[in-house]
C-alpha positions in Angstrom: 89.1 112.5 65.7 92.7 113.7 65.8 95.5 111.1 65.7 96.3 111.9 69.4 92.8 111.1 70.5 92.2 107.9 68.6 91.7 104.7 70.5 93.0 101.4 69.2 90.3 99.0 67.9 90.5 95.3 68.8 93.0 93.6 66.6 95.0 96.7 65.7 98.7 96.8 66.1 100.0 97.7 69.5 103.3 99.3 70.5 105.9 96.6 70.8 108.5 97.3 73.5 111.7 95.2 73.2 113.3 94.9 76.6 116.7 93.6 77.7 118.1 93.1 81.2 121.0 95.6 81.6 122.9 96.1 84.8 120.2 95.4 87.4 117.4 96.9 85.4 115.6 96.8 82.1 116.5 98.8 79.0 114.0 98.8 76.2 113.4 100.3 72.8 110.2 101.0 70.8 108.8 103.1 68.0 107.6 106.6 68.7 104.1 106.8 70.3 101.7 107.7 67.6 103.6 105.8 64.8 101.0 103.1 65.0 98.3 105.7 64.4 97.1 105.5 68.0 99.0 108.0 70.1 96.9 107.6 73.3 96.8 103.8 73.2 100.6 103.8 72.6 101.1 106.0 75.7 99.0 103.5 77.6 101.3 100.7 76.4 104.3 102.7 77.7 102.6 103.5 81.0 101.8 99.8 81.4 105.5 99.0 81.0 106.2 101.5 83.8 109.5 103.2 82.7 111.2 105.5 85.2 112.9 107.3 82.4 112.1 107.8 78.7 114.6 109.0 76.1 113.0 110.5 73.0 115.3 110.4 70.0 112.8 111.9 67.6 112.6 115.5 66.3 109.8 117.9 67.0 108.6 117.7 63.4 108.3 113.9 63.7 106.4 114.2 66.9 104.1 116.8 65.3 103.5 114.6 62.3 101.9 111.8 64.4 100.0 114.0 66.8 102.6 113.7 69.6 103.0 117.4 70.3 102.5 116.9 74.1 104.8 113.9 74.3 107.1 115.2 76.9 104.3 116.4 79.2 102.4 113.2 78.6 105.4 111.0 79.6 106.1 113.1 82.7 102.4 112.8 83.7 103.0 109.0 83.9 105.6 109.6 86.7 108.5 109.1 84.3 111.4 111.4 83.7 111.8 112.5 80.1 114.8 113.6 78.0 114.3 114.9 74.5 117.4 114.1 72.4 116.3 114.9 68.8 118.4 113.1 66.2 117.5 113.3 62.5 116.3 110.0 60.9 119.2 107.7 60.1 121.5 110.2 61.9 123.8 110.5 64.8 123.5 113.0 67.6 124.1 116.6 66.5 126.2 118.9 68.7 123.2 120.1 70.8 122.3 116.5 71.6 125.9 115.6 72.3 125.8 118.3 74.9 122.8 116.8 76.6 123.9 113.2 76.3 126.1 113.0 79.5 123.2 114.1 81.7 120.7 111.8 80.1 123.1 108.9 80.0 124.0 109.4 83.7 120.3 109.3 84.6 119.7 106.2 82.5 122.7 104.4 84.0 121.7 105.3 87.5 118.2 104.0 86.9 119.5 100.7 85.4 122.1 100.1 88.2 119.3 100.8 90.7 117.0 98.2 89.1 114.8 100.7 87.2 113.3 100.7 83.7 114.6 102.9 80.9 112.8 103.2 77.5 114.3 104.7 74.4 112.2 105.5 71.4 112.7 106.8 67.9 110.6 106.8 64.8 110.4 103.1 64.0 112.3 102.2 67.1 115.4 100.6 65.6 118.1 102.9 64.2 118.4 105.8 66.6 116.8 104.0 69.5 119.1 101.0 68.9 122.1 103.3 68.7 121.3 104.9 72.1 120.5 101.5 73.7 123.7 100.0 72.5 125.7 103.0 73.8 124.1 102.7 77.2 124.8 99.0 77.3 128.5 99.7 76.6 128.6 102.5 79.1 127.4 100.2 81.9 130.2 97.8 81.0 129.1 95.3 78.3 131.7 94.6 75.6 130.6 96.4 72.4 130.2 93.5 70.0 128.6 91.2 72.6 126.2 94.0 73.4 125.4 94.5 69.7 124.8 90.8 69.2 122.5 90.7 72.2 120.6 93.8 71.1 120.2 92.4 67.5 118.9 89.1 68.8 116.0 91.1 70.1 115.7 93.5 67.2 117.6 92.5 64.1 117.3 96.1 62.7 118.8 97.8 65.7 121.4 100.4 64.8 120.8 101.0 61.1 123.9 102.9 59.8 127.6 102.5 60.1 127.7 106.0 61.6 125.2 105.1 64.3 127.3 102.0 65.1 130.5 104.0 65.2 128.9 106.5 67.6 127.5 103.8 69.9 130.7 101.7 70.1 132.8 104.8 70.7 131.4 104.8 74.2 133.5 104.0 77.2 132.4 102.4 80.4 131.4 105.2 82.7 
């Protein structure tokens, strides 16, 4: 069986989705589908949460390594919009992602204000995902340090590096 086709056995780890109320909606972060070793089961966990939008912060090589080559199509087949914003592990958005961020951010903020659900994932679901979640929280109007404290009460490892924190808190309310 390939990693993408494995089913989760009873008692095996599931994909944990950490969600916060933001604006009128829910903003969540999690690890990349397939990181648990059970890509299809992880997708089912995401589908069960019913996000209207998913932001993928992982690189194509990371997705390939866990059998998630069809991640974008799989997310979209669950009636979710999908943005691929590849950021290297422990990194901040490179120029090509900075170019895409305003459109992705606008879609996420619109969903949140409208009461929707937005899911952000990265490799282990803390550093890059936390960076993007924190930035979105600030862009919808939360004070930076209060937002960070609220996020870290949910996931103490959210936003792993000083550079990620600097990028996230450089956001302005949009």
